[in-house]
TISE-531653 format. One record per residue (C-alpha): residue number from 1; residue in one letter; x negated, y, z negated. Coordinates in steps of 0.1 Angstrom, whole numbers, plus 2048, in hexadecimal, padded with zeros to 3 digits. Layout:
REM residues N
<marba NUM,'a',<X,Y,Z>>
...
REM end
This chain:
REM residues 596
<marba 1,'m',<8F1,EDC,86E>>
<marba 2,'n',<8CD,ECF,86D>>
<marba 3,'k',<8C7,EB6,889>>
<marba 4,'y',<8BD,E9A,870>>
<marba 5,'r',<8D3,EA0,852>>
<marba 6,'s',<8EF,EB4,843>>
<marba 7,'h',<8E7,EA7,820>>
<marba 8,'n',<8CA,E94,80F>>
<marba 9,'c',<8CF,E71,802>>
<marba 10,'s',<8D5,E7D,7DE>>
<marba 11,'e',<8EF,E99,7E5>>
<marba 12,'l',<90F,E88,7EE>>
<marba 13,'s',<92A,E84,7D3>>
<marba 14,'s',<950,E81,7D0>>
<marba 15,'k',<952,EA6,7DB>>
<marba 16,'n',<948,E9B,7FE>>
<marba 17,'i',<962,E80,802>>
<marba 18,'g',<972,E83,825>>
<marba 19,'k',<957,E98,833>>
<marba 20,'k',<941,E90,851>>
<marba 21,'i',<91C,E8F,848>>
<marba 22,'r',<8FA,E87,857>>
<marba 23,'l',<8DE,E75,844>>
<marba 24,'s',<8BB,E6B,84D>>
<marba 25,'g',<8A3,E54,83B>>
<marba 26,'w',<894,E32,837>>
<marba 27,'i',<8A8,E12,835>>
<marba 28,'h',<8A2,E09,810>>
<marba 29,'r',<8B5,DE8,811>>
<marba 30,'k',<8D1,DD6,824>>
<marba 31,'r',<8EC,DBF,817>>
<marba 32,'d',<8FF,DAB,831>>
<marba 33,'h',<922,DA1,825>>
<marba 34,'g',<92C,D92,846>>
<marba 35,'n',<947,DAA,852>>
<marba 36,'l',<935,DC7,840>>
<marba 37,'l',<911,DD3,840>>
<marba 38,'f',<906,DE9,823>>
<marba 39,'i',<8E8,DFE,828>>
<marba 40,'d',<8D6,E13,80D>>
<marba 41,'i',<8C5,E30,81E>>
<marba 42,'r',<8A9,E42,80B>>
<marba 43,'d',<897,E63,80E>>
<marba 44,'h',<881,E77,7F7>>
<marba 45,'f',<89F,E81,7E2>>
<marba 46,'g',<8B2,E61,7DC>>
<marba 47,'v',<8C7,E45,7EA>>
<marba 48,'t',<8EA,E44,7FA>>
<marba 49,'q',<8FD,E24,802>>
<marba 50,'c',<90B,E22,826>>
<marba 51,'v',<923,E08,834>>
<marba 52,'i',<92B,DFC,857>>
<marba 53,'e',<944,DE2,864>>
<marba 54,'n',<939,DC5,87A>>
<marba 55,'k',<950,DD0,896>>
<marba 56,'d',<93E,DF1,899>>
<marba 57,'k',<927,DF5,8B7>>
<marba 58,'n',<90A,DFF,8A1>>
<marba 59,'f',<90D,DE0,88A>>
<marba 60,'k',<8F5,DCA,89E>>
<marba 61,'v',<8DB,DE6,8A1>>
<marba 62,'l',<8DB,DEB,87B>>
<marba 63,'e',<8DC,DC6,874>>
<marba 64,'k',<8BB,DC1,887>>
<marba 65,'l',<8A8,DDF,879>>
<marba 66,'k',<88D,DD6,85F>>
<marba 67,'p',<88C,DE8,83D>>
<marba 68,'e',<879,E09,83D>>
<marba 69,'s',<884,E11,860>>
<marba 70,'v',<88E,E36,862>>
<marba 71,'i',<8B1,E3D,86E>>
<marba 72,'l',<8CA,E5A,872>>
<marba 73,'i',<8EE,E52,86A>>
<marba 74,'e',<90E,E66,86E>>
<marba 75,'g',<92E,E5D,85D>>
<marba 76,'s',<949,E66,843>>
<marba 77,'v',<946,E66,81E>>
<marba 78,'v',<95E,E4E,80D>>
<marba 79,'r',<964,E45,7E8>>
<marba 80,'r',<956,E23,7DD>>
<marba 81,'s',<96E,E0B,7CD>>
<marba 82,'k',<96E,E0C,7A7>>
<marba 83,'e',<95C,DEA,7A4>>
<marba 84,'t',<940,DF4,7BC>>
<marba 85,'e',<937,E16,7AC>>
<marba 86,'n',<912,E19,7A2>>
<marba 87,'k',<90E,E32,785>>
<marba 88,'e',<8E8,E2F,786>>
<marba 89,'l',<8E8,E42,7A8>>
<marba 90,'k',<8F2,E66,7AC>>
<marba 91,'t',<904,E5B,7CB>>
<marba 92,'g',<913,E3D,7BB>>
<marba 93,'m',<937,E48,7BD>>
<marba 94,'i',<938,E4A,7E2>>
<marba 95,'e',<92C,E39,802>>
<marba 96,'v',<929,E44,826>>
<marba 97,'k',<93D,E32,841>>
<marba 98,'i',<925,E31,85F>>
<marba 99,'e',<933,E3E,880>>
<marba 100,'n',<913,E44,894>>
<marba 101,'i',<8EE,E3C,890>>
<marba 102,'e',<8CD,E46,89F>>
<marba 103,'v',<8AD,E32,89A>>
<marba 104,'l',<892,E4B,893>>
<marba 105,'s',<875,E32,88D>>
<marba 106,'e',<875,E0D,88A>>
<marba 107,'a',<860,DFC,86F>>
<marba 108,'k',<84B,DDC,874>>
<marba 109,'e',<84B,DC0,85A>>
<marba 110,'l',<840,DD0,839>>
<marba 111,'p',<81F,DC6,829>>
<marba 112,'l',<82F,DCE,807>>
<marba 113,'p',<853,DD4,7FD>>
<marba 114,'v',<861,DF7,7F3>>
<marba 115,'f',<881,DEA,7E4>>
<marba 116,'g',<87E,DD7,7C3>>
<marba 117,'e',<85E,DE7,7B5>>
<marba 118,'q',<84B,DC6,7B5>>
<marba 119,'n',<827,DC5,7AA>>
<marba 120,'y',<810,DC0,7C8>>
<marba 121,'p',<7E9,DBD,7C9>>
<marba 122,'e',<7D9,DDF,7C7>>
<marba 123,'e',<7C5,DD9,7E7>>
<marba 124,'i',<7E6,DD6,7FB>>
<marba 125,'r',<7F5,DF4,7E9>>
<marba 126,'l',<7D7,E0A,7F1>>
<marba 127,'k',<7D3,DFE,814>>
<marba 128,'y',<7F8,E07,81B>>
<marba 129,'r',<7FB,E24,803>>
<marba 130,'f',<814,E36,819>>
<marba 131,'i',<82C,E19,813>>
<marba 132,'d',<822,E15,7EE>>
<marba 133,'l',<82B,E3A,7E8>>
<marba 134,'r',<84F,E34,7F5>>
<marba 135,'r',<855,E1E,7D6>>
<marba 136,'n',<86B,E2F,7BD>>
<marba 137,'e',<852,E2E,7A0>>
<marba 138,'m',<835,E3A,7B5>>
<marba 139,'h',<84A,E55,7C5>>
<marba 140,'k',<855,E61,7A2>>
<marba 141,'n',<831,E62,796>>
<marba 142,'i',<825,E78,7B3>>
<marba 143,'n',<844,E8F,7AF>>
<marba 144,'l',<83C,E92,78A>>
<marba 145,'r',<818,E9B,792>>
<marba 146,'s',<823,EB7,7A9>>
<marba 147,'k',<83C,EC5,78F>>
<marba 148,'i',<821,EC4,774>>
<marba 149,'l',<808,ED7,78A>>
<marba 150,'i',<823,EF2,791>>
<marba 151,'y',<82B,EF4,76C>>
<marba 152,'i',<806,EF7,762>>
<marba 153,'r',<800,F13,77B>>
<marba 154,'s',<81E,F26,76E>>
<marba 155,'k',<811,F22,74A>>
<marba 156,'m',<7EE,F2D,753>>
<marba 157,'s',<7FC,F4C,764>>
<marba 158,'e',<812,F54,746>>
<marba 159,'n',<7F2,F53,731>>
<marba 160,'n',<7E0,F6C,748>>
<marba 161,'f',<7C9,F53,759>>
<marba 162,'l',<7C1,F5B,77E>>
<marba 163,'e',<7BD,F3F,797>>
<marba 164,'f',<79D,F3E,7AB>>
<marba 165,'q',<78D,F23,7C2>>
<marba 166,'t',<769,F1B,7BD>>
<marba 167,'p',<752,F0C,7D8>>
<marba 168,'i',<753,EE7,7E3>>
<marba 169,'l',<731,EE7,7F4>>
<marba 170,'t',<718,EF1,7D9>>
<marba 171,'a',<6F7,EE8,7CA>>
<marba 172,'s',<6EE,EC7,7B9>>
<marba 173,'s',<6EC,EC8,793>>
<marba 174,'p',<6D2,EB3,780>>
<marba 175,'e',<6EA,EAF,762>>
<marba 176,'g',<709,E99,761>>
<marba 177,'a',<715,E7D,777>>
<marba 178,'r',<707,E73,799>>
<marba 179,'d',<70E,E8C,7B5>>
<marba 180,'f',<71E,E87,7D7>>
<marba 181,'l',<706,E96,7F0>>
<marba 182,'v',<70F,EA6,811>>
<marba 183,'p',<6F4,EA9,82B>>
<marba 184,'s',<6EF,ECB,83B>>
<marba 185,'r',<6EE,ECC,861>>
<marba 186,'v',<6DF,EEF,864>>
<marba 187,'h',<6C6,EEA,848>>
<marba 188,'p',<6B5,EC8,851>>
<marba 189,'g',<6AB,EB3,833>>
<marba 190,'k',<6C0,EC7,81A>>
<marba 191,'f',<6E1,EBE,809>>
<marba 192,'y',<6FF,ECE,7F9>>
<marba 193,'a',<70F,EBD,7DC>>
<marba 194,'l',<735,EBA,7D5>>
<marba 195,'p',<73C,ECA,7B3>>
<marba 196,'q',<73E,EB2,795>>
<marba 197,'a',<751,ED0,786>>
<marba 198,'p',<752,EF5,78C>>
<marba 199,'q',<73E,EFA,76B>>
<marba 200,'q',<724,F13,777>>
<marba 201,'f',<73C,F26,78E>>
<marba 202,'k',<757,F2A,773>>
<marba 203,'q',<73D,F39,75C>>
<marba 204,'m',<732,F50,777>>
<marba 205,'i',<756,F5B,77C>>
<marba 206,'m',<755,F67,757>>
<marba 207,'i',<734,F78,75D>>
<marba 208,'s',<744,F89,77B>>
<marba 209,'g',<75B,F9B,764>>
<marba 210,'f',<77B,F87,767>>
<marba 211,'d',<78C,F7F,746>>
<marba 212,'r',<79E,F5E,74B>>
<marba 213,'y',<79B,F45,768>>
<marba 214,'f',<7AA,F24,771>>
<marba 215,'q',<7AE,F0D,78F>>
<marba 216,'i',<7BA,EE9,796>>
<marba 217,'a',<797,EDF,7A0>>
<marba 218,'p',<78C,EC0,7B4>>
<marba 219,'c',<76D,EB1,7A4>>
<marba 220,'f',<756,E97,7B3>>
<marba 221,'r',<741,E7E,7A1>>
<marba 222,'d',<730,E5F,7AF>>
<marba 223,'e',<739,E48,792>>
<marba 224,'d',<74C,E28,78C>>
<marba 225,'g',<771,E29,788>>
<marba 226,'r',<786,E1B,76B>>
<marba 227,'a',<7AB,E1B,762>>
<marba 228,'d',<7AB,E3F,755>>
<marba 229,'r',<791,E4E,76D>>
<marba 230,'s',<791,E4E,793>>
<marba 231,'p',<770,E46,7A5>>
<marba 232,'g',<763,E61,7BB>>
<marba 233,'e',<77B,E7E,7B4>>
<marba 234,'h',<794,E8C,79B>>
<marba 235,'y',<7A6,EAD,794>>
<marba 236,'q',<7A3,EC2,775>>
<marba 237,'l',<7B3,EE1,767>>
<marba 238,'d',<794,EF6,766>>
<marba 239,'m',<796,F15,750>>
<marba 240,'e',<77F,F2E,740>>
<marba 241,'m',<784,F4D,72A>>
<marba 242,'s',<76E,F6B,721>>
<marba 243,'f',<768,F7A,6FF>>
<marba 244,'v',<774,F5C,6EC>>
<marba 245,'e',<76A,F45,6CF>>
<marba 246,'q',<773,F20,6CD>>
<marba 247,'d',<793,F28,6B9>>
<marba 248,'d',<79F,F3F,6D4>>
<marba 249,'v',<79D,F25,6EF>>
<marba 250,'l',<7AE,F0A,6DA>>
<marba 251,'k',<7CA,F22,6D0>>
<marba 252,'t',<7D0,F2C,6F4>>
<marba 253,'v',<7D1,F08,702>>
<marba 254,'e',<7E5,EF7,6E7>>
<marba 255,'p',<807,F07,6EF>>
<marba 256,'i',<802,F00,714>>
<marba 257,'f',<7FE,EDB,70E>>
<marba 258,'y',<81A,EDA,6F4>>
<marba 259,'d',<832,EEA,70C>>
<marba 260,'l',<826,ED4,729>>
<marba 261,'f',<82B,EB3,716>>
<marba 262,'k',<84C,EBF,708>>
<marba 263,'e',<858,EC7,72B>>
<marba 264,'f',<84D,EA7,73C>>
<marba 265,'g',<84A,E8E,71F>>
<marba 266,'k',<86D,E7F,724>>
<marba 267,'g',<878,E86,701>>
<marba 268,'k',<859,E79,6EF>>
<marba 269,'k',<84E,E8C,6D0>>
<marba 270,'v',<830,EA3,6D3>>
<marba 271,'n',<81D,EAD,6B4>>
<marba 272,'s',<820,ED2,6AC>>
<marba 273,'v',<807,EED,6B1>>
<marba 274,'p',<7EC,EF1,6A3>>
<marba 275,'f',<7DF,ECF,6AD>>
<marba 276,'p',<7CA,EBD,692>>
<marba 277,'r',<7A5,EC6,695>>
<marba 278,'i',<78E,EA9,68C>>
<marba 279,'k',<769,EAC,68A>>
<marba 280,'y',<756,E94,6A0>>
<marba 281,'r',<745,E82,683>>
<marba 282,'d',<765,E7F,670>>
<marba 283,'s',<777,E71,68F>>
<marba 284,'l',<75C,E55,692>>
<marba 285,'n',<75F,E4D,66D>>
<marba 286,'k',<785,E4C,66B>>
<marba 287,'y',<78E,E3F,68E>>
<marba 288,'g',<76E,E30,69C>>
<marba 289,'t',<770,E46,6BB>>
<marba 290,'d',<770,E6B,6C6>>
<marba 291,'k',<790,E63,6DA>>
<marba 292,'p',<7A8,E59,6BD>>
<marba 293,'d',<7CB,E4D,6C3>>
<marba 294,'l',<7DD,E5F,6A7>>
<marba 295,'r',<7FD,E4C,6AE>>
<marba 296,'n',<7EB,E30,69C>>
<marba 297,'p',<7ED,E35,676>>
<marba 298,'i',<7CF,E20,66D>>
<marba 299,'e',<7B0,E31,660>>
<marba 300,'l',<78E,E20,65C>>
<marba 301,'v',<77D,E20,63B>>
<marba 302,'d',<757,E1C,634>>
<marba 303,'v',<754,E01,619>>
<marba 304,'t',<72E,DFB,61D>>
<marba 305,'e',<728,E03,5F8>>
<marba 306,'i',<740,DE9,5EC>>
<marba 307,'f',<730,DCE,602>>
<marba 308,'k',<70D,DD9,5F6>>
<marba 309,'s',<717,DD3,5D2>>
<marba 310,'k',<70F,DB4,5BD>>
<marba 311,'e',<735,DAD,5BC>>
<marba 312,'v',<734,DA2,5E0>>
<marba 313,'n',<720,D84,5EB>>
<marba 314,'l',<725,D84,611>>
<marba 315,'k',<701,D7E,61E>>
<marba 316,'i',<707,D84,643>>
<marba 317,'f',<715,DA7,63C>>
<marba 318,'k',<6FA,DAF,622>>
<marba 319,'d',<6DF,DA6,63B>>
<marba 320,'i',<6ED,DBF,654>>
<marba 321,'i',<6F1,DDA,63A>>
<marba 322,'s',<6CD,DD5,62F>>
<marba 323,'k',<6C2,DDE,652>>
<marba 324,'g',<6D6,DFE,652>>
<marba 325,'g',<6F8,DF1,65C>>
<marba 326,'i',<71A,DFB,64E>>
<marba 327,'v',<73C,DEB,647>>
<marba 328,'k',<75C,DFA,654>>
<marba 329,'a',<77D,DEF,647>>
<marba 330,'i',<79C,DEF,65C>>
<marba 331,'p',<7BC,DEF,646>>
<marba 332,'a',<7D9,DDB,656>>
<marba 333,'p',<7FB,DE3,647>>
<marba 334,'n',<817,DCB,640>>
<marba 335,'t',<805,DAA,649>>
<marba 336,'l',<811,D96,62B>>
<marba 337,'s',<829,D82,640>>
<marba 338,'k',<811,D7D,65D>>
<marba 339,'p',<807,D58,664>>
<marba 340,'r',<7E3,D4D,664>>
<marba 341,'s',<7E4,D4D,68A>>
<marba 342,'f',<7E8,D73,68B>>
<marba 343,'f',<7C6,D76,67A>>
<marba 344,'d',<7B6,D5B,68E>>
<marba 345,'s',<7C1,D6B,6AF>>
<marba 346,'l',<7B1,D8C,6A5>>
<marba 347,'n',<791,D7A,69B>>
<marba 348,'n',<790,D68,6BD>>
<marba 349,'w',<797,D89,6CF>>
<marba 350,'a',<779,D99,6BD>>
<marba 351,'i',<762,D7D,6C8>>
<marba 352,'k',<76E,D81,6EC>>
<marba 353,'e',<766,DA6,6E9>>
<marba 354,'g',<742,D9D,6E0>>
<marba 355,'a',<744,DA0,6BA>>
<marba 356,'s',<73B,D84,6A2>>
<marba 357,'g',<760,D84,695>>
<marba 358,'l',<777,D98,680>>
<marba 359,'a',<775,D90,65B>>
<marba 360,'y',<794,D98,646>>
<marba 361,'i',<7A3,D97,623>>
<marba 362,'t',<7C8,D97,61C>>
<marba 363,'f',<7D5,DA4,5FA>>
<marba 364,'e',<7F0,D99,5E3>>
<marba 365,'k',<7FB,DA5,5C0>>
<marba 366,'s',<7FF,D8D,5A3>>
<marba 367,'g',<80D,DA2,586>>
<marba 368,'e',<7F4,DBF,583>>
<marba 369,'k',<7D8,DAC,594>>
<marba 370,'i',<7CE,DB0,5B8>>
<marba 371,'n',<7C2,D90,5C9>>
<marba 372,'g',<7B0,D8C,5EA>>
<marba 373,'k',<7B6,D6F,602>>
<marba 374,'g',<7A6,D64,622>>
<marba 375,'p',<785,D54,62F>>
<marba 376,'i',<76E,D6D,61F>>
<marba 377,'a',<782,D75,5FF>>
<marba 378,'k',<76E,D5C,5EB>>
<marba 379,'f',<74F,D71,5EF>>
<marba 380,'f',<75F,D8E,5DB>>
<marba 381,'a',<760,D92,5B6>>
<marba 382,'e',<782,D9D,5A7>>
<marba 383,'k',<774,DC0,5A1>>
<marba 384,'s',<769,DC5,5C5>>
<marba 385,'i',<78B,DB9,5D2>>
<marba 386,'s',<79B,DD5,5BD>>
<marba 387,'k',<782,DEF,5CA>>
<marba 388,'l',<78A,DE5,5EE>>
<marba 389,'f',<7AF,DE7,5E7>>
<marba 390,'k',<7AB,E0B,5D9>>
<marba 391,'k',<791,E17,5F2>>
<marba 392,'c',<7A7,E0C,610>>
<marba 393,'k',<7C7,E1B,600>>
<marba 394,'i',<7DC,DFD,608>>
<marba 395,'s',<7F8,DE9,5F9>>
<marba 396,'e',<7FB,DC5,5EF>>
<marba 397,'k',<80D,DBE,610>>
<marba 398,'d',<7EE,DC8,625>>
<marba 399,'s',<7CE,DB9,632>>
<marba 400,'v',<7AC,DC8,63A>>
<marba 401,'f',<795,DBE,657>>
<marba 402,'f',<770,DC5,656>>
<marba 403,'v',<755,DCE,670>>
<marba 404,'c',<730,DCD,666>>
<marba 405,'n',<715,DDA,67D>>
<marba 406,'k',<6FE,DF8,684>>
<marba 407,'e',<712,E18,67F>>
<marba 408,'n',<719,E20,6A3>>
<marba 409,'e',<722,DFD,6AC>>
<marba 410,'a',<737,DF8,68D>>
<marba 411,'n',<74B,E18,692>>
<marba 412,'n',<750,E10,6B7>>
<marba 413,'f',<75D,DED,6B2>>
<marba 414,'a',<771,DF6,693>>
<marba 415,'g',<782,E11,6A9>>
<marba 416,'i',<78B,DF7,6C3>>
<marba 417,'a',<797,DDF,6A9>>
<marba 418,'r',<7AC,DFA,698>>
<marba 419,'q',<7BF,DFF,6B9>>
<marba 420,'k',<7C2,DD9,6BF>>
<marba 421,'i',<7D0,DD3,69C>>
<marba 422,'a',<7E9,DEF,69F>>
<marba 423,'e',<7F5,DE2,6C0>>
<marba 424,'e',<7F9,DBF,6B2>>
<marba 425,'l',<80D,DCD,694>>
<marba 426,'k',<821,DE4,6AB>>
<marba 427,'i',<81B,E02,695>>
<marba 428,'i',<810,E1B,6B0>>
<marba 429,'d',<82B,E36,6B5>>
<marba 430,'t',<831,E31,6DB>>
<marba 431,'n',<84B,E4C,6DB>>
<marba 432,'s',<833,E69,6D5>>
<marba 433,'f',<816,E7D,6E2>>
<marba 434,'k',<7FD,E85,6C7>>
<marba 435,'f',<7E2,E9F,6D0>>
<marba 436,'c',<7C3,EA8,6BD>>
<marba 437,'w',<7A3,EBB,6C2>>
<marba 438,'i',<781,EAB,6BC>>
<marba 439,'t',<768,EC6,6B2>>
<marba 440,'d',<745,ECB,6A6>>
<marba 441,'y',<733,EB3,6BE>>
<marba 442,'p',<70E,EAF,6B9>>
<marba 443,'m',<6FA,EC3,6D2>>
<marba 444,'y',<6E1,EA6,6D7>>
<marba 445,'e',<6DF,E81,6D3>>
<marba 446,'y',<6C2,E68,6D3>>
<marba 447,'d',<6C1,E52,6F2>>
<marba 448,'e',<6B6,E30,6E6>>
<marba 449,'k',<6AF,E24,709>>
<marba 450,'e',<69A,E42,714>>
<marba 451,'k',<68C,E47,6F0>>
<marba 452,'k',<692,E6C,6F1>>
<marba 453,'i',<6AA,E87,6E8>>
<marba 454,'d',<6C5,E90,701>>
<marba 455,'f',<6E4,EA5,703>>
<marba 456,'s',<703,E94,6F4>>
<marba 457,'h',<71D,EAA,706>>
<marba 458,'n',<71A,ECA,71B>>
<marba 459,'p',<6F7,ED9,71D>>
<marba 460,'f',<705,EFC,723>>
<marba 461,'s',<717,EFD,701>>
<marba 462,'m',<710,F15,6E5>>
<marba 463,'p',<6FF,F06,6C7>>
<marba 464,'q',<70F,F0C,6A5>>
<marba 465,'l',<6F2,F1F,697>>
<marba 466,'d',<6DF,F3F,69C>>
<marba 467,'m',<6C3,F3F,6B6>>
<marba 468,'k',<6A9,F48,69B>>
<marba 469,'d',<6B1,F28,688>>
<marba 470,'f',<6B2,F11,6A6>>
<marba 471,'d',<68D,F06,6A6>>
<marba 472,'k',<68E,F01,680>>
<marba 473,'t',<6AA,EE7,682>>
<marba 474,'d',<6A9,EC2,689>>
<marba 475,'p',<6B8,EBF,6AC>>
<marba 476,'l',<6CE,EA1,6A3>>
<marba 477,'k',<6DE,EB7,688>>
<marba 478,'i',<6E7,ED3,69F>>
<marba 479,'l',<70D,ED6,6A7>>
<marba 480,'a',<71B,EE7,6C5>>
<marba 481,'y',<73B,EFB,6CC>>
<marba 482,'q',<749,EDE,6E0>>
<marba 483,'y',<76C,ECF,6DE>>
<marba 484,'d',<781,EB4,6EE>>
<marba 485,'l',<7A6,EB3,6F1>>
<marba 486,'v',<7B3,E90,6EA>>
<marba 487,'c',<7D6,E81,6EE>>
<marba 488,'n',<7E1,E5E,6E6>>
<marba 489,'g',<7BD,E51,6E8>>
<marba 490,'y',<7B5,E62,709>>
<marba 491,'e',<79C,E7E,70C>>
<marba 492,'l',<7AF,E98,721>>
<marba 493,'s',<795,EB3,721>>
<marba 494,'s',<772,EBD,716>>
<marba 495,'g',<769,EE1,710>>
<marba 496,'a',<750,EF8,6FF>>
<marba 497,'i',<746,F1B,6F7>>
<marba 498,'r',<72A,F22,70F>>
<marba 499,'n',<707,F2D,707>>
<marba 500,'h',<706,F4F,718>>
<marba 501,'i',<6E3,F59,70D>>
<marba 502,'p',<6C7,F4E,725>>
<marba 503,'e',<6AC,F4D,70A>>
<marba 504,'y',<6C1,F36,6F5>>
<marba 505,'l',<6C8,F20,713>>
<marba 506,'f',<6A3,F1B,718>>
<marba 507,'k',<69F,F10,6F4>>
<marba 508,'v',<6BD,EF8,6F7>>
<marba 509,'f',<6AE,EE7,716>>
<marba 510,'s',<68B,EE7,707>>
<marba 511,'k',<696,ECD,6ED>>
<marba 512,'v',<69D,EB3,709>>
<marba 513,'g',<67D,EBA,71B>>
<marba 514,'y',<686,ED6,734>>
<marba 515,'s',<66C,EF2,738>>
<marba 516,'k',<678,F15,73E>>
<marba 517,'e',<66D,F12,762>>
<marba 518,'a',<681,EF2,767>>
<marba 519,'v',<6A0,F02,759>>
<marba 520,'e',<69C,F21,76F>>
<marba 521,'k',<697,F0B,78D>>
<marba 522,'n',<6B4,EF2,787>>
<marba 523,'f',<6CD,F0C,77B>>
<marba 524,'s',<6C0,F2B,78D>>
<marba 525,'g',<6E3,F39,795>>
<marba 526,'m',<6EF,F35,772>>
<marba 527,'i',<6D0,F44,762>>
<marba 528,'k',<6D0,F61,77A>>
<marba 529,'a',<6F4,F69,773>>
<marba 530,'l',<6F0,F67,74D>>
<marba 531,'s',<6D2,F7F,74F>>
<marba 532,'y',<6E8,F9C,75B>>
<marba 533,'g',<700,F9F,73E>>
<marba 534,'a',<717,F81,736>>
<marba 535,'p',<735,F82,71E>>
<marba 536,'p',<739,F68,703>>
<marba 537,'h',<750,F4E,715>>
<marba 538,'g',<75E,F2B,713>>
<marba 539,'g',<777,F14,722>>
<marba 540,'m',<781,EF0,72A>>
<marba 541,'a',<78D,EDA,746>>
<marba 542,'p',<7AA,EC2,73F>>
<marba 543,'g',<7AD,EA5,757>>
<marba 544,'i',<7CC,EA8,76C>>
<marba 545,'d',<7CD,E83,775>>
<marba 546,'r',<7CD,E78,750>>
<marba 547,'i',<7E7,E91,747>>
<marba 548,'v',<7FE,E84,762>>
<marba 549,'m',<7F6,E60,759>>
<marba 550,'l',<801,E66,735>>
<marba 551,'l',<821,E78,73E>>
<marba 552,'a',<82A,E5E,759>>
<marba 553,'n',<823,E43,73E>>
<marba 554,'q',<80A,E31,754>>
<marba 555,'k',<7EB,E1D,74B>>
<marba 556,'n',<7D8,E22,76B>>
<marba 557,'i',<7CE,E43,77A>>
<marba 558,'r',<7D4,E36,79E>>
<marba 559,'e',<7F9,E34,796>>
<marba 560,'v',<7FB,E5A,795>>
<marba 561,'t',<7E2,E62,7B1>>
<marba 562,'l',<7EF,E67,7D5>>
<marba 563,'f',<7D3,E56,7E9>>
<marba 564,'p',<7BA,E47,7D0>>
<marba 565,'l',<79A,E34,7D6>>
<marba 566,'n',<798,E11,7C9>>
<marba 567,'q',<780,E05,7AD>>
<marba 568,'n',<764,E02,7C6>>
<marba 569,'a',<769,E26,7D2>>
<marba 570,'e',<778,E1B,7F3>>
<marba 571,'d',<795,E2C,805>>
<marba 572,'l',<7A6,E0D,813>>
<marba 573,'l',<7C0,E21,826>>
<marba 574,'m',<7A8,E37,83A>>
<marba 575,'e',<78B,E1D,838>>
<marba 576,'a',<772,E34,827>>
<marba 577,'p',<755,E35,822>>
<marba 578,'s',<74D,E2D,846>>
<marba 579,'e',<72D,E2C,85A>>
<marba 580,'a',<722,E4B,86C>>
<marba 581,'t',<71C,E4B,891>>
<marba 582,'d',<6F8,E4F,89F>>
<marba 583,'k',<703,E71,8AD>>
<marba 584,'q',<70E,E7D,88A>>
<marba 585,'l',<6EE,E70,87A>>
<marba 586,'k',<6D9,E81,894>>
<marba 587,'e',<6EA,EA2,88F>>
<marba 588,'l',<6E4,EA0,86A>>
<marba 589,'n',<6C0,E95,86E>>
<marba 590,'i',<6C7,E75,85A>>
<marba 591,'k',<6B9,E52,860>>
<marba 592,'i',<6C9,E34,850>>
<marba 593,'v',<6AF,E1C,840>>
<marba 594,'k',<6BE,DFA,83B>>
<marba 595,'k',<6B7,DE7,81B>>
<marba 596,'i',<6A0,DC9,81F>>
REM end
């Protein structure tokens, strides 16, 4: 028998009644009934109830021990009385009558409780993460993460992907987010960079003659955190394939994600393969975002032409339209019975979000006639009300909200309002995972701040036109073979077919102001590799943290990360970042200059 246990705390059942056993674990909770002391002992696997009488020599020892102390108990398995059975526990039919104990480790007063799953401030939870991870929900989340990673690895192997590890110390890249730099001791004044992603290495793996690659890759970006993105570091399922077109990548990945979410989705529906493919421009027009939540049935409608007509006399909207603005309609189903306060609260919400408000019209039918009601309905002629009704494809039980602004701003806020309205109406199908691909991203966008053209996505992507036509085409009209995988409003992955022709890469970068010499200098390894025979290739990199977050039904990525940084990129447990010693700085040839 193992020194510490004959069984784990989830194994014992009525089959073990009458047997001598040994358990080790944490004191989960104690209940003193005077003559009896009940102790729940917990380990990684579960909880077992143990009992000891007050006349036992070990009673006073156990009575004084604080929760989360680690103990070893020996005893006999007995059946619980019918009225004390706990069917929520695997071990709920039995209990252990304690005959002997050994205190393996005493716990001090806890900074946060483990039993009860109370909400505690994040600062305390991260500072004492080793205690926070003992809580049932957190323990389940991290177990789930491990199982998901094992499943993903098996699926990738089944699909003939080979797992490789790419370097962690590498060169800084001028594109993308801010790098984390690592000073070199043996090369004074020079720095490595931690990889933002294995982008160039995975392309070189394809150029090296391997057909399919993947890894669960750590990636490092010096950027601010948010609920669905960790500051500092994250993990991604990095993958690449040779001799493929966009369709090949999408068809390979779809079944893997369908199976993954079926396996770990706790019975939620998963939309079938093939996933819908929505062009980037269509996604903005219909949903106001390139990360649409398709569980929400509402689709936006452009009603600018109706508002421009003489049949509508809403001056504030007409003025914006005259300056190039548009009007997006957000149909809201089944609002006939909603009180005025429902509409007022949405208007107040819009103002808090920085908009001027959220205008609306409700519709009702009188015989064959459709009437409009609401604060702005009086500015619409009968004919324009009828046009709105038909254009928005609604019924007389519905309403329509309106957003008017410049195109980008109107789409963006209408997309946010679409989700808010659906949440208020409770029409989002929360029992499903709905995937889609967003395709046909523009290669370039105009940077209003810098007043120049810049890349809109991945600069190493293949444009969707022949190289000979590239210079003849307006850069802002050039599309790329770029695609995102989206689920329930979260971008799970970006991907692209890569530009494997050096001459074409030079052309692509020239549009944003890079000379050939600058490209060769900044991406020397990539250009060199592409110059010696490169296969057409492409891939993507789904975010592991977001996948687990969705499957664990969590809103914050830190709930599925073992030892996360806080929002300020601080490790409160290990107290990082910390100051370097003078000796360390001297070895690295670094001098700290304090800000004045």
